[in-house]
Jmol script that loads the backbone (N, CA, C; Angstrom):
load data "model"
ATOM      1  N   MET A   1     -58.440-155.472  10.708  1.00  0.00           N
ATOM      2  CA  MET A   1     -59.119-154.719   9.678  1.00  0.00           C
ATOM      3  C   MET A   1     -58.286-153.521   9.217  1.00  0.00           C
ATOM      4  N   PRO A   2     -57.721-152.691  10.147  1.00  0.00           N
ATOM      5  CA  PRO A   2     -56.911-151.561   9.700  1.00  0.00           C
ATOM      6  C   PRO A   2     -55.692-151.988   8.900  1.00  0.00           C
ATOM      7  N   THR A   3     -55.093-153.115   9.257  1.00  0.00           N
ATOM      8  CA  THR A   3     -53.930-153.592   8.533  1.00  0.00           C
ATOM      9  C   THR A   3     -54.304-153.944   7.102  1.00  0.00           C
ATOM     10  N   ILE A   4     -55.486-154.486   6.932  1.00  0.00           N
ATOM     11  CA  ILE A   4     -55.949-154.840   5.602  1.00  0.00           C
ATOM     12  C   ILE A   4     -56.103-153.587   4.756  1.00  0.00           C
ATOM     13  N   ILE A   5     -56.618-152.520   5.342  1.00  0.00           N
ATOM     14  CA  ILE A   5     -56.794-151.260   4.608  1.00  0.00           C
ATOM     15  C   ILE A   5     -55.436-150.743   4.138  1.00  0.00           C
ATOM     16  N   CYS A   6     -54.453-150.776   5.021  1.00  0.00           N
ATOM     17  CA  CYS A   6     -53.122-150.290   4.654  1.00  0.00           C
ATOM     18  C   CYS A   6     -52.512-151.146   3.546  1.00  0.00           C
ATOM     19  N   ARG A   7     -52.706-152.450   3.630  1.00  0.00           N
ATOM     20  CA  ARG A   7     -52.162-153.334   2.588  1.00  0.00           C
ATOM     21  C   ARG A   7     -52.811-153.054   1.244  1.00  0.00           C
ATOM     22  N   TYR A   8     -54.154-152.880   1.246  1.00  0.00           N
ATOM     23  CA  TYR A   8     -54.836-152.558   0.001  1.00  0.00           C
ATOM     24  C   TYR A   8     -54.353-151.236  -0.558  1.00  0.00           C
ATOM     25  N   ALA A   9     -54.137-150.280   0.313  1.00  0.00           N
ATOM     26  CA  ALA A   9     -53.657-148.976  -0.132  1.00  0.00           C
ATOM     27  C   ALA A   9     -52.314-149.110  -0.849  1.00  0.00           C
ATOM     28  N   LEU A  10     -51.413-149.853  -0.252  1.00  0.00           N
ATOM     29  CA  LEU A  10     -50.106-150.047  -0.869  1.00  0.00           C
ATOM     30  C   LEU A  10     -50.208-150.820  -2.178  1.00  0.00           C
ATOM     31  N   LEU A  11     -51.060-151.841  -2.198  1.00  0.00           N
ATOM     32  CA  LEU A  11     -51.237-152.628  -3.415  1.00  0.00           C
ATOM     33  C   LEU A  11     -51.809-151.790  -4.551  1.00  0.00           C
ATOM     34  N   LEU A  12     -52.661-150.832  -4.219  1.00  0.00           N
ATOM     35  CA  LEU A  12     -53.257-149.998  -5.245  1.00  0.00           C
ATOM     36  C   LEU A  12     -52.322-148.901  -5.723  1.00  0.00           C
ATOM     37  N   ILE A  13     -51.561-148.327  -4.814  1.00  0.00           N
ATOM     38  CA  ILE A  13     -50.775-147.141  -5.155  1.00  0.00           C
ATOM     39  C   ILE A  13     -49.404-147.467  -5.745  1.00  0.00           C
ATOM     40  N   LEU A  14     -48.714-148.440  -5.186  1.00  0.00           N
ATOM     41  CA  LEU A  14     -47.329-148.682  -5.613  1.00  0.00           C
ATOM     42  C   LEU A  14     -47.179-149.044  -7.091  1.00  0.00           C
ATOM     43  N   PRO A  15     -47.953-149.969  -7.639  1.00  0.00           N
ATOM     44  CA  PRO A  15     -47.757-150.268  -9.062  1.00  0.00           C
ATOM     45  C   PRO A  15     -48.036-149.073  -9.959  1.00  0.00           C
ATOM     46  N   ILE A  16     -48.997-148.274  -9.603  1.00  0.00           N
ATOM     47  CA  ILE A  16     -49.323-147.104 -10.415  1.00  0.00           C
ATOM     48  C   ILE A  16     -48.207-146.086 -10.338  1.00  0.00           C
ATOM     49  N   ALA A  17     -47.696-145.862  -9.133  1.00  0.00           N
ATOM     50  CA  ALA A  17     -46.620-144.886  -8.964  1.00  0.00           C
ATOM     51  C   ALA A  17     -45.365-145.328  -9.706  1.00  0.00           C
ATOM     52  N   GLN A  18     -45.056-146.626  -9.686  1.00  0.00           N
ATOM     53  CA  GLN A  18     -43.880-147.113 -10.390  1.00  0.00           C
ATOM     54  C   GLN A  18     -44.053-146.986 -11.899  1.00  0.00           C
ATOM     55  N   GLY A  19     -45.221-147.321 -12.387  1.00  0.00           N
ATOM     56  CA  GLY A  19     -45.479-147.266 -13.822  1.00  0.00           C
ATOM     57  C   GLY A  19     -45.478-145.857 -14.360  1.00  0.00           C
ATOM     58  N   SER A  20     -45.903-144.895 -13.569  1.00  0.00           N
ATOM     59  CA  SER A  20     -45.997-143.529 -14.077  1.00  0.00           C
ATOM     60  C   SER A  20     -44.633-142.856 -14.205  1.00  0.00           C
ATOM     61  N   ALA A  21     -43.600-143.431 -13.614  1.00  0.00           N
ATOM     62  CA  ALA A  21     -42.276-142.820 -13.701  1.00  0.00           C
ATOM     63  C   ALA A  21     -41.743-142.818 -15.125  1.00  0.00           C
ATOM     64  N   PHE A  22     -42.190-143.749 -15.955  1.00  0.00           N
ATOM     65  CA  PHE A  22     -41.706-143.860 -17.330  1.00  0.00           C
ATOM     66  C   PHE A  22     -42.750-143.380 -18.338  1.00  0.00           C
ATOM     67  N   ALA A  23     -43.770-142.726 -17.865  1.00  0.00           N
ATOM     68  CA  ALA A  23     -44.907-142.398 -18.718  1.00  0.00           C
ATOM     69  C   ALA A  23     -44.760-141.029 -19.369  1.00  0.00           C
ATOM     70  N   THR A  24     -45.580-140.835 -20.400  1.00  0.00           N
ATOM     71  CA  THR A  24     -45.654-139.514 -21.009  1.00  0.00           C
ATOM     72  C   THR A  24     -46.485-138.609 -20.112  1.00  0.00           C
ATOM     73  N   ASP A  25     -46.477-137.312 -20.412  1.00  0.00           N
ATOM     74  CA  ASP A  25     -47.188-136.359 -19.556  1.00  0.00           C
ATOM     75  C   ASP A  25     -48.678-136.654 -19.447  1.00  0.00           C
ATOM     76  N   ALA A  26     -49.356-136.916 -20.558  1.00  0.00           N
ATOM     77  CA  ALA A  26     -50.796-137.171 -20.523  1.00  0.00           C
ATOM     78  C   ALA A  26     -51.085-138.465 -19.760  1.00  0.00           C
ATOM     79  N   HIS A  27     -50.270-139.479 -20.010  1.00  0.00           N
ATOM     80  CA  HIS A  27     -50.475-140.751 -19.315  1.00  0.00           C
ATOM     81  C   HIS A  27     -50.178-140.602 -17.830  1.00  0.00           C
ATOM     82  N   GLU A  28     -49.146-139.845 -17.519  1.00  0.00           N
ATOM     83  CA  GLU A  28     -48.803-139.608 -16.123  1.00  0.00           C
ATOM     84  C   GLU A  28     -49.937-138.880 -15.409  1.00  0.00           C
ATOM     85  N   GLN A  29     -50.514-137.896 -16.045  1.00  0.00           N
ATOM     86  CA  GLN A  29     -51.625-137.158 -15.432  1.00  0.00           C
ATOM     87  C   GLN A  29     -52.827-138.069 -15.189  1.00  0.00           C
ATOM     88  N   SER A  30     -53.118-138.942 -16.128  1.00  0.00           N
ATOM     89  CA  SER A  30     -54.251-139.844 -15.924  1.00  0.00           C
ATOM     90  C   SER A  30     -53.959-140.832 -14.797  1.00  0.00           C
ATOM     91  N   GLN A  31     -52.723-141.289 -14.690  1.00  0.00           N
ATOM     92  CA  GLN A  31     -52.359-142.203 -13.614  1.00  0.00           C
ATOM     93  C   GLN A  31     -52.421-141.512 -12.252  1.00  0.00           C
ATOM     94  N   LEU A  32     -51.943-140.282 -12.187  1.00  0.00           N
ATOM     95  CA  LEU A  32     -52.004-139.535 -10.936  1.00  0.00           C
ATOM     96  C   LEU A  32     -53.444-139.226 -10.550  1.00  0.00           C
ATOM     97  N   SER A  33     -54.287-138.965 -11.530  1.00  0.00           N
ATOM     98  CA  SER A  33     -55.711-138.763 -11.244  1.00  0.00           C
ATOM     99  C   SER A  33     -56.324-140.040 -10.690  1.00  0.00           C
ATOM    100  N   LEU A  34     -55.918-141.166 -11.219  1.00  0.00           N
ATOM    101  CA  LEU A  34     -56.390-142.451 -10.713  1.00  0.00           C
ATOM    102  C   LEU A  34     -55.922-142.672  -9.272  1.00  0.00           C
ATOM    103  N   ILE A  35     -54.708-142.277  -8.973  1.00  0.00           N
ATOM    104  CA  ILE A  35     -54.204-142.368  -7.595  1.00  0.00           C
ATOM    105  C   ILE A  35     -55.061-141.520  -6.670  1.00  0.00           C
ATOM    106  N   LEU A  36     -55.432-140.326  -7.095  1.00  0.00           N
ATOM    107  CA  LEU A  36     -56.292-139.476  -6.272  1.00  0.00           C
ATOM    108  C   LEU A  36     -57.637-140.139  -6.004  1.00  0.00           C
ATOM    109  N   GLN A  37     -58.202-140.775  -7.021  1.00  0.00           N
ATOM    110  CA  GLN A  37     -59.468-141.482  -6.836  1.00  0.00           C
ATOM    111  C   GLN A  37     -59.306-142.636  -5.849  1.00  0.00           C
ATOM    112  N   GLN A  38     -58.205-143.353  -5.960  1.00  0.00           N
ATOM    113  CA  GLN A  38     -57.975-144.487  -5.070  1.00  0.00           C
ATOM    114  C   GLN A  38     -57.722-144.023  -3.632  1.00  0.00           C
ATOM    115  N   LEU A  39     -57.028-142.905  -3.478  1.00  0.00           N
ATOM    116  CA  LEU A  39     -56.832-142.361  -2.133  1.00  0.00           C
ATOM    117  C   LEU A  39     -58.160-141.961  -1.510  1.00  0.00           C
ATOM    118  N   ASP A  40     -59.052-141.402  -2.330  1.00  0.00           N
ATOM    119  CA  ASP A  40     -60.371-141.055  -1.841  1.00  0.00           C
ATOM    120  C   ASP A  40     -61.129-142.311  -1.402  1.00  0.00           C
ATOM    121  N   THR A  41     -61.013-143.372  -2.179  1.00  0.00           N
ATOM    122  CA  THR A  41     -61.648-144.647  -1.829  1.00  0.00           C
ATOM    123  C   THR A  41     -61.070-145.196  -0.540  1.00  0.00           C
ATOM    124  N   ILE A  42     -59.776-145.133  -0.397  1.00  0.00           N
ATOM    125  CA  ILE A  42     -59.126-145.631   0.810  1.00  0.00           C
ATOM    126  C   ILE A  42     -59.581-144.830   2.031  1.00  0.00           C
ATOM    127  N   GLU A  43     -59.699-143.527   1.857  1.00  0.00           N
ATOM    128  CA  GLU A  43     -60.150-142.699   2.982  1.00  0.00           C
ATOM    129  C   GLU A  43     -61.586-143.050   3.379  1.00  0.00           C
ATOM    130  N   ARG A  44     -62.443-143.294   2.373  1.00  0.00           N
ATOM    131  CA  ARG A  44     -63.817-143.707   2.691  1.00  0.00           C
ATOM    132  C   ARG A  44     -63.838-145.061   3.388  1.00  0.00           C
ATOM    133  N   LEU A  45     -62.986-145.986   2.957  1.00  0.00           N
ATOM    134  CA  LEU A  45     -62.910-147.301   3.613  1.00  0.00           C
ATOM    135  C   LEU A  45     -62.442-147.160   5.065  1.00  0.00           C
ATOM    136  N   ALA A  46     -61.478-146.303   5.280  1.00  0.00           N
ATOM    137  CA  ALA A  46     -60.976-146.089   6.638  1.00  0.00           C
ATOM    138  C   ALA A  46     -62.052-145.470   7.518  1.00  0.00           C
ATOM    139  N   THR A  47     -62.841-144.560   6.950  1.00  0.00           N
ATOM    140  CA  THR A  47     -63.927-143.948   7.714  1.00  0.00           C
ATOM    141  C   THR A  47     -64.958-144.997   8.103  1.00  0.00           C
ATOM    142  N   ARG A  48     -65.293-145.864   7.162  1.00  0.00           N
ATOM    143  CA  ARG A  48     -66.235-146.953   7.472  1.00  0.00           C
ATOM    144  C   ARG A  48     -65.659-147.879   8.529  1.00  0.00           C
ATOM    145  N   ALA A  49     -64.381-148.211   8.399  1.00  0.00           N
ATOM    146  CA  ALA A  49     -63.746-149.097   9.379  1.00  0.00           C
ATOM    147  C   ALA A  49     -63.770-148.480  10.766  1.00  0.00           C
ATOM    148  N   GLU A  50     -63.563-147.176  10.829  1.00  0.00           N
ATOM    149  CA  GLU A  50     -63.587-146.487  12.123  1.00  0.00           C
ATOM    150  C   GLU A  50     -64.987-146.548  12.739  1.00  0.00           C
ATOM    151  N   VAL A  51     -66.006-146.386  11.907  1.00  0.00           N
ATOM    152  CA  VAL A  51     -67.379-146.396  12.400  1.00  0.00           C
ATOM    153  C   VAL A  51     -67.751-147.769  12.948  1.00  0.00           C
ATOM    154  N   VAL A  52     -67.329-148.823  12.255  1.00  0.00           N
ATOM    155  CA  VAL A  52     -67.734-150.167  12.677  1.00  0.00           C
ATOM    156  C   VAL A  52     -66.726-150.822  13.622  1.00  0.00           C
ATOM    157  N   SER A  53     -65.627-150.140  13.895  1.00  0.00           N
ATOM    158  CA  SER A  53     -64.628-150.745  14.786  1.00  0.00           C
ATOM    159  C   SER A  53     -65.246-150.952  16.164  1.00  0.00           C
ATOM    160  N   ASN A  54     -64.880-152.051  16.741  1.00  0.00           N
ATOM    161  CA  ASN A  54     -65.414-152.380  18.065  1.00  0.00           C
ATOM    162  C   ASN A  54     -64.328-152.268  19.121  1.00  0.00           C
ATOM    163  N   ALA A  55     -63.437-151.298  18.931  1.00  0.00           N
ATOM    164  CA  ALA A  55     -62.348-151.094  19.880  1.00  0.00           C
ATOM    165  C   ALA A  55     -62.920-150.566  21.191  1.00  0.00           C
ATOM    166  N   GLU A  56     -62.553-151.201  22.240  1.00  0.00           N
ATOM    167  CA  GLU A  56     -62.979-150.778  23.570  1.00  0.00           C
ATOM    168  C   GLU A  56     -62.075-149.640  24.035  1.00  0.00           C
ATOM    169  N   PRO A  57     -62.617-148.674  24.762  1.00  0.00           N
ATOM    170  CA  PRO A  57     -61.796-147.538  25.208  1.00  0.00           C
ATOM    171  C   PRO A  57     -60.664-147.939  26.156  1.00  0.00           C
ATOM    172  N   ASP A  58     -60.783-149.105  26.784  1.00  0.00           N
ATOM    173  CA  ASP A  58     -59.730-149.501  27.724  1.00  0.00           C
ATOM    174  C   ASP A  58     -58.677-150.415  27.098  1.00  0.00           C
ATOM    175  N   GLU A  59     -58.762-150.643  25.772  1.00  0.00           N
ATOM    176  CA  GLU A  59     -57.728-151.432  25.108  1.00  0.00           C
ATOM    177  C   GLU A  59     -56.433-150.638  25.073  1.00  0.00           C
ATOM    178  N   ARG A  60     -55.318-151.349  25.163  1.00  0.00           N
ATOM    179  CA  ARG A  60     -54.029-150.656  25.205  1.00  0.00           C
ATOM    180  C   ARG A  60     -53.703-149.971  23.873  1.00  0.00           C
ATOM    181  N   TYR A  61     -53.981-150.647  22.777  1.00  0.00           N
ATOM    182  CA  TYR A  61     -53.675-150.079  21.466  1.00  0.00           C
ATOM    183  C   TYR A  61     -54.952-149.934  20.654  1.00  0.00           C
ATOM    184  N   GLN A  62     -55.039-148.829  19.955  1.00  0.00           N
ATOM    185  CA  GLN A  62     -56.133-148.585  19.036  1.00  0.00           C
ATOM    186  C   GLN A  62     -55.543-148.023  17.756  1.00  0.00           C
ATOM    187  N   PHE A  63     -56.238-148.243  16.648  1.00  0.00           N
ATOM    188  CA  PHE A  63     -55.777-147.716  15.379  1.00  0.00           C
ATOM    189  C   PHE A  63     -56.054-146.221  15.330  1.00  0.00           C
ATOM    190  N   ASP A  64     -55.086-145.448  14.882  1.00  0.00           N
ATOM    191  CA  ASP A  64     -55.202-143.991  14.833  1.00  0.00           C
ATOM    192  C   ASP A  64     -55.749-143.574  13.461  1.00  0.00           C
ATOM    193  N   TYR A  65     -57.080-143.583  13.357  1.00  0.00           N
ATOM    194  CA  TYR A  65     -57.741-143.240  12.100  1.00  0.00           C
ATOM    195  C   TYR A  65     -57.515-141.776  11.730  1.00  0.00           C
ATOM    196  N   LEU A  66     -57.453-140.911  12.707  1.00  0.00           N
ATOM    197  CA  LEU A  66     -57.229-139.493  12.427  1.00  0.00           C
ATOM    198  C   LEU A  66     -55.880-139.278  11.739  1.00  0.00           C
ATOM    199  N   ARG A  67     -54.849-139.921  12.251  1.00  0.00           N
ATOM    200  CA  ARG A  67     -53.507-139.762  11.656  1.00  0.00           C
ATOM    201  C   ARG A  67     -53.474-140.341  10.239  1.00  0.00           C
ATOM    202  N   LEU A  68     -54.136-141.481  10.041  1.00  0.00           N
ATOM    203  CA  LEU A  68     -54.208-142.067   8.696  1.00  0.00           C
ATOM    204  C   LEU A  68     -54.891-141.096   7.747  1.00  0.00           C
ATOM    205  N   SER A  69     -55.996-140.524   8.172  1.00  0.00           N
ATOM    206  CA  SER A  69     -56.732-139.576   7.336  1.00  0.00           C
ATOM    207  C   SER A  69     -55.868-138.354   7.006  1.00  0.00           C
ATOM    208  N   GLN A  70     -55.140-137.856   7.977  1.00  0.00           N
ATOM    209  CA  GLN A  70     -54.279-136.696   7.742  1.00  0.00           C
ATOM    210  C   GLN A  70     -53.178-137.031   6.730  1.00  0.00           C
ATOM    211  N   ASP A  71     -52.598-138.230   6.838  1.00  0.00           N
ATOM    212  CA  ASP A  71     -51.559-138.630   5.885  1.00  0.00           C
ATOM    213  C   ASP A  71     -52.129-138.792   4.477  1.00  0.00           C
ATOM    214  N   ILE A  72     -53.321-139.373   4.361  1.00  0.00           N
ATOM    215  CA  ILE A  72     -53.949-139.536   3.048  1.00  0.00           C
ATOM    216  C   ILE A  72     -54.230-138.166   2.445  1.00  0.00           C
ATOM    217  N   GLN A  73     -54.723-137.243   3.247  1.00  0.00           N
ATOM    218  CA  GLN A  73     -54.985-135.889   2.753  1.00  0.00           C
ATOM    219  C   GLN A  73     -53.696-135.203   2.324  1.00  0.00           C
ATOM    220  N   ARG A  74     -52.639-135.434   3.070  1.00  0.00           N
ATOM    221  CA  ARG A  74     -51.340-134.821   2.730  1.00  0.00           C
ATOM    222  C   ARG A  74     -50.829-135.363   1.387  1.00  0.00           C
ATOM    223  N   ILE A  75     -50.952-136.658   1.180  1.00  0.00           N
ATOM    224  CA  ILE A  75     -50.531-137.247  -0.092  1.00  0.00           C
ATOM    225  C   ILE A  75     -51.385-136.702  -1.226  1.00  0.00           C
ATOM    226  N   SER A  76     -52.696-136.638  -1.005  1.00  0.00           N
ATOM    227  CA  SER A  76     -53.610-136.117  -2.026  1.00  0.00           C
ATOM    228  C   SER A  76     -53.267-134.680  -2.393  1.00  0.00           C
ATOM    229  N   GLN A  77     -52.998-133.857  -1.393  1.00  0.00           N
ATOM    230  CA  GLN A  77     -52.645-132.463  -1.656  1.00  0.00           C
ATOM    231  C   GLN A  77     -51.347-132.377  -2.462  1.00  0.00           C
ATOM    232  N   GLY A  78     -50.403-133.256  -2.159  1.00  0.00           N
ATOM    233  CA  GLY A  78     -49.150-133.257  -2.913  1.00  0.00           C
ATOM    234  C   GLY A  78     -49.353-133.624  -4.374  1.00  0.00           C
ATOM    235  N   VAL A  79     -50.181-134.629  -4.619  1.00  0.00           N
ATOM    236  CA  VAL A  79     -50.461-135.029  -6.006  1.00  0.00           C
ATOM    237  C   VAL A  79     -51.239-133.934  -6.719  1.00  0.00           C
ATOM    238  N   GLN A  80     -52.243-133.372  -6.051  1.00  0.00           N
ATOM    239  CA  GLN A  80     -53.018-132.285  -6.657  1.00  0.00           C
ATOM    240  C   GLN A  80     -52.132-131.074  -6.941  1.00  0.00           C
ATOM    241  N   GLY A  81     -51.231-130.774  -6.026  1.00  0.00           N
ATOM    242  CA  GLY A  81     -50.301-129.669  -6.235  1.00  0.00           C
ATOM    243  C   GLY A  81     -49.388-129.897  -7.421  1.00  0.00           C
ATOM    244  N   TYR A  82     -49.031-131.154  -7.652  1.00  0.00           N
ATOM    245  CA  TYR A  82     -48.192-131.485  -8.809  1.00  0.00           C
ATOM    246  C   TYR A  82     -48.993-131.350 -10.108  1.00  0.00           C
ATOM    247  N   LEU A  83     -50.233-131.817 -10.070  1.00  0.00           N
ATOM    248  CA  LEU A  83     -51.063-131.793 -11.281  1.00  0.00           C
ATOM    249  C   LEU A  83     -51.459-130.371 -11.682  1.00  0.00           C
ATOM    250  N   SER A  84     -51.663-129.502 -10.713  1.00  0.00           N
ATOM    251  CA  SER A  84     -52.056-128.128 -11.041  1.00  0.00           C
ATOM    252  C   SER A  84     -51.301-127.150 -10.152  1.00  0.00           C
ATOM    253  N   PRO A  85     -50.013-126.962 -10.436  1.00  0.00           N
ATOM    254  CA  PRO A  85     -49.204-126.056  -9.607  1.00  0.00           C
ATOM    255  C   PRO A  85     -49.591-124.595  -9.858  1.00  0.00           C
ATOM    256  N   SER A  86     -49.501-123.802  -8.798  1.00  0.00           N
ATOM    257  CA  SER A  86     -49.781-122.380  -8.948  1.00  0.00           C
ATOM    258  C   SER A  86     -48.523-121.629  -9.385  1.00  0.00           C
ATOM    259  N   ARG A  87     -47.388-122.242  -9.200  1.00  0.00           N
ATOM    260  CA  ARG A  87     -46.092-121.668  -9.602  1.00  0.00           C
ATOM    261  C   ARG A  87     -45.098-122.818  -9.680  1.00  0.00           C
ATOM    262  N   ALA A  88     -43.830-122.523  -9.672  1.00  0.00           N
ATOM    263  CA  ALA A  88     -42.822-123.582  -9.713  1.00  0.00           C
ATOM    264  C   ALA A  88     -43.036-124.558  -8.560  1.00  0.00           C
ATOM    265  N   HIS A  89     -42.715-125.804  -8.782  1.00  0.00           N
ATOM    266  CA  HIS A  89     -42.925-126.846  -7.777  1.00  0.00           C
ATOM    267  C   HIS A  89     -42.093-126.577  -6.529  1.00  0.00           C
ATOM    268  N   PRO A  90     -42.758-126.341  -5.397  1.00  0.00           N
ATOM    269  CA  PRO A  90     -42.012-126.110  -4.154  1.00  0.00           C
ATOM    270  C   PRO A  90     -41.549-127.430  -3.548  1.00  0.00           C
ATOM    271  N   HIS A  91     -40.511-127.336  -2.783  1.00  0.00           N
ATOM    272  CA  HIS A  91     -40.025-128.508  -2.052  1.00  0.00           C
ATOM    273  C   HIS A  91     -40.693-128.513  -0.683  1.00  0.00           C
ATOM    274  N   ASP A  92     -41.360-129.613  -0.346  1.00  0.00           N
ATOM    275  CA  ASP A  92     -42.046-129.727   0.939  1.00  0.00           C
ATOM    276  C   ASP A  92     -41.238-130.660   1.831  1.00  0.00           C
ATOM    277  N   PRO A  93     -40.589-130.149   2.865  1.00  0.00           N
ATOM    278  CA  PRO A  93     -39.731-130.980   3.704  1.00  0.00           C
ATOM    279  C   PRO A  93     -40.486-131.825   4.729  1.00  0.00           C
ATOM    280  N   GLY A  94     -41.817-131.707   4.822  1.00  0.00           N
ATOM    281  CA  GLY A  94     -42.578-132.459   5.819  1.00  0.00           C
ATOM    282  C   GLY A  94     -42.545-133.949   5.551  1.00  0.00           C
ATOM    283  N   GLU A  95     -42.708-134.709   6.596  1.00  0.00           N
ATOM    284  CA  GLU A  95     -42.675-136.162   6.476  1.00  0.00           C
ATOM    285  C   GLU A  95     -43.979-136.746   6.982  1.00  0.00           C
ATOM    286  N   LEU A  96     -44.339-137.907   6.435  1.00  0.00           N
ATOM    287  CA  LEU A  96     -45.484-138.643   6.934  1.00  0.00           C
ATOM    288  C   LEU A  96     -45.101-139.290   8.251  1.00  0.00           C
ATOM    289  N   VAL A  97     -46.052-139.407   9.135  1.00  0.00           N
ATOM    290  CA  VAL A  97     -45.779-140.001  10.440  1.00  0.00           C
ATOM    291  C   VAL A  97     -45.694-141.511  10.306  1.00  0.00           C
ATOM    292  N   GLY A  98     -46.718-142.135   9.751  1.00  0.00           N
ATOM    293  CA  GLY A  98     -46.681-143.567   9.465  1.00  0.00           C
ATOM    294  C   GLY A  98     -46.960-144.483  10.642  1.00  0.00           C
ATOM    295  N   ASP A  99     -47.008-144.008  11.845  1.00  0.00           N
ATOM    296  CA  ASP A  99     -47.282-144.857  13.012  1.00  0.00           C
ATOM    297  C   ASP A  99     -48.730-144.639  13.402  1.00  0.00           C
ATOM    298  N   TYR A 100     -49.573-145.657  13.182  1.00  0.00           N
ATOM    299  CA  TYR A 100     -51.009-145.497  13.363  1.00  0.00           C
ATOM    300  C   TYR A 100     -51.534-146.222  14.595  1.00  0.00           C
ATOM    301  N   ARG A 101     -50.706-146.501  15.552  1.00  0.00           N
ATOM    302  CA  ARG A 101     -51.143-147.177  16.769  1.00  0.00           C
ATOM    303  C   ARG A 101     -51.190-146.171  17.902  1.00  0.00           C
ATOM    304  N   LEU A 102     -52.342-146.092  18.559  1.00  0.00           N
ATOM    305  CA  LEU A 102     -52.500-145.208  19.714  1.00  0.00           C
ATOM    306  C   LEU A 102     -52.286-145.999  20.989  1.00  0.00           C
ATOM    307  N   ASP A 103     -51.483-145.515  21.884  1.00  0.00           N
ATOM    308  CA  ASP A 103     -51.332-146.110  23.200  1.00  0.00           C
ATOM    309  C   ASP A 103     -52.336-145.448  24.120  1.00  0.00           C
ATOM    310  N   THR A 104     -53.199-146.249  24.723  1.00  0.00           N
ATOM    311  CA  THR A 104     -54.181-145.685  25.638  1.00  0.00           C
ATOM    312  C   THR A 104     -53.754-146.021  27.054  1.00  0.00           C
ATOM    313  N   LEU A 105     -54.023-145.114  27.946  1.00  0.00           N
ATOM    314  CA  LEU A 105     -53.647-145.294  29.333  1.00  0.00           C
ATOM    315  C   LEU A 105     -54.655-146.188  30.025  1.00  0.00           C
ATOM    316  N   PRO A 106     -54.232-146.993  30.981  1.00  0.00           N
ATOM    317  CA  PRO A 106     -55.182-147.820  31.719  1.00  0.00           C
ATOM    318  C   PRO A 106     -56.190-146.947  32.458  1.00  0.00           C
ATOM    319  N   ALA A 107     -57.427-147.476  32.584  1.00  0.00           N
ATOM    320  CA  ALA A 107     -58.501-146.705  33.217  1.00  0.00           C
ATOM    321  C   ALA A 107     -58.274-146.531  34.711  1.00  0.00           C
ATOM    322  N   GLY A 108     -57.777-147.554  35.355  1.00  0.00           N
ATOM    323  CA  GLY A 108     -57.602-147.475  36.800  1.00  0.00           C
ATOM    324  C   GLY A 108     -56.133-147.603  37.210  1.00  0.00           C
ATOM    325  N   PRO A 109     -55.869-147.461  38.499  1.00  0.00           N
ATOM    326  CA  PRO A 109     -54.481-147.595  38.951  1.00  0.00           C
ATOM    327  C   PRO A 109     -54.028-149.050  38.830  1.00  0.00           C
ATOM    328  N   SER A 110     -52.759-149.226  38.512  1.00  0.00           N
ATOM    329  CA  SER A 110     -52.244-150.581  38.390  1.00  0.00           C
ATOM    330  C   SER A 110     -51.916-151.144  39.769  1.00  0.00           C
ATOM    331  N   PRO A 111     -52.086-152.458  39.898  1.00  0.00           N
ATOM    332  CA  PRO A 111     -51.852-153.088  41.211  1.00  0.00           C
ATOM    333  C   PRO A 111     -50.408-153.116  41.614  1.00  0.00           C
TER     334      PRO A 111
END
end "model"
wireframe off; spacefill off
backbone 0.3
color backbone group
């Protein structure tokens, strides 16, 4: 399920981002606003997926919904900052983590 969310996110965002590179300012702003709406939708889908996930606490790997949410918020803030800058566009050297798998420790001692 989490992989499907990530795939949908990429399918929704990449064509829009590529198309807006050649766009006029008004068209670019509308496309970026659409990206913000889609990011909001993706975040809501991820929240729902987290609620209905049936991951057991003793599973070795779990999807890191918190990290996904933080990355989506970071992207949204970057787009919003571009659309309504308070001053000249700053350079943000931070990077997205991108690794959404949590390693959980075994509950008991290993044999």
